N, C-alpha and C positions, 0 to 999 in steps of 0.2 A: 522913133518907134511908133507903130500903129497901136493904139490903145483899145481897139475894138474887143479883143479877146479878154484883156484885163478888165475892162468895164463890164463885160458880160459875166466874168467870174465874180466880180464884186457884187453884181446884181444877184447872182445865184446864191452867194454866201449870205447876203442880206435876207433873201427869201427863206433860206434854210434857218437862219437865226430866228426869224419871225415865227416860223412853224414850230421849231423846237421850243420857243418861248411859250407858244400856245399849248404844246404838249406838257410843258412844265406846270403851267397853270392847272391843267386837267389832272396831272399827277398829284398836285397839292390838294386839290379838291377831293381826289380819290382817297387820300389819307383820312379825311373826315368821314367819308362814306364808309370806308372799311371799319373805322372805329365804331360807327353807329350801326353797322351791320345792314346797310341798305343794299341788298343784292341787286335789285332792279336798276338802281342808279349806277352801280358799279358796272353792270353790263352795258348801259348806255355810254358811259365814259370810255369803256374799252372799245366799243364800236367807233366812237369818234377818233380815238387814238389810232386805230387801224387805218381809217381813212387818211389821216394826216401822215402816217408812215408811208402809205402808198405815194402820196404827193412828194414826200421827202425823197423817196427812192428815185422818182423821175428827176428831181433836182440834182441828186447825186450823179446820175448818168450824165446830165448836162454839165455838171462841175468837172467830171472826169474828162469829158470831151474838150471843154474849154482849157483845162489845165494842159492837156496834151497839145492842143494847137498853140497855146502860149509858149510852152516849152520848146516846140519846134521853131517858133518865131525867134526865140532867144538863143537857139542853137544848142539846147540841152537835150539829153536823152530822156524822152518822155516816159519811159518805163520806170524810172526811179525818181520822178519829180513829184514833190508835194508842195504845200504852201510855204513851208519853211525854206526849202531849197530854192523855190521861185523868188522869194524875197531877196536872196543873195544875188540873184541875177538882174534884178530890176533897179532902176534909178531910185535914189533915196526917197523921194516924195511918194512914188508909187509903191515902194516897199513898205513905207509907213502906213499907207491906206490899207494895203493888204494885211499887214500885221495887226492893225486895229480890228479889222473884220474877223480875223482869225481868233483874236483874244476874246472878243465878244462871244463868238460861237463856242469857244472852248469853255468859257465861264458858264454859259447856259447848260452845256452838256455835263459839266461837273455837278452843277446843282441838280440837274435832272437825275443823274446817277445816284446822288445822295438820297433824293426823294424816293426813287424807285427801290433803293435798298431798304429804306424805312418801311415802305409799303409791303415789301416782300416779307420783312420780319413780322409785321402786323398780321399778315395773312397766315404765316406759319404759326404764330401764337394762337390765332383763332382756330386753326385746324387741330392743334394740339389740345386745346380746350374741348373741342367737339369730340375728339377721340377719347379724351379722359371721361367725358360725360357718357359716351356710349359704353365704354368699359364699365363704368360705375353702374349704369342701368342694367347692362347685360349680366353683371356678376352679382346683382342685388340678392338673388335667392339661389345662388349656385350651390351652396352646401347648406343643408338643413339637417342637423342631427337631433331632431326632436323625437322623443319617445312618446308613444301613444299609450292608451289605457292598458293594452295587453303586454306592455313592456318591450315591444318590438319597435325598431326604428321606423318611423313613418316615412313614406315616400316624399318626394319633393312637395312641399306645401304650396309653393307659388311657382308659377311659370315665369321665366324671364320675360322682360318686355320685348326683347329681340331674340329670336331663335338662332339667328345667324348674323354675323357681322360681315359686311362687304368690304 
């Protein structure tokens, strides 16, 4: 069996693992940035992540093409082939190499998912705190039942910090 397509697939999976590893590092640093409220740094990290995601998208296209070619070479239906099913069709040594690459990539993706879930919760908590603060400031002088010298209820003594909440 010619291993050009398998070697190409292994190379693409390695590059994807490296890029996802870099995104994982950025996501972990993003956690600290979110906690400290450094918006400018968060924007920079997000821009870097977007660039990496575009590169991953190109690698995914290459991976799909290589998977299709490899499945045709092995005589399998390319529309239903994934790494797991390819491993069943390959000789033991090659299946082991492919499985190892898949395990590494899966581990990185799992850790990335966990980190992104944490970051999402931190951002959600920050937004809840901001909304609470806005509501607190907007409602600070909402009702004022103070009586004046004439015995009549005075009008609103203070204006709200915000006339309207967006």
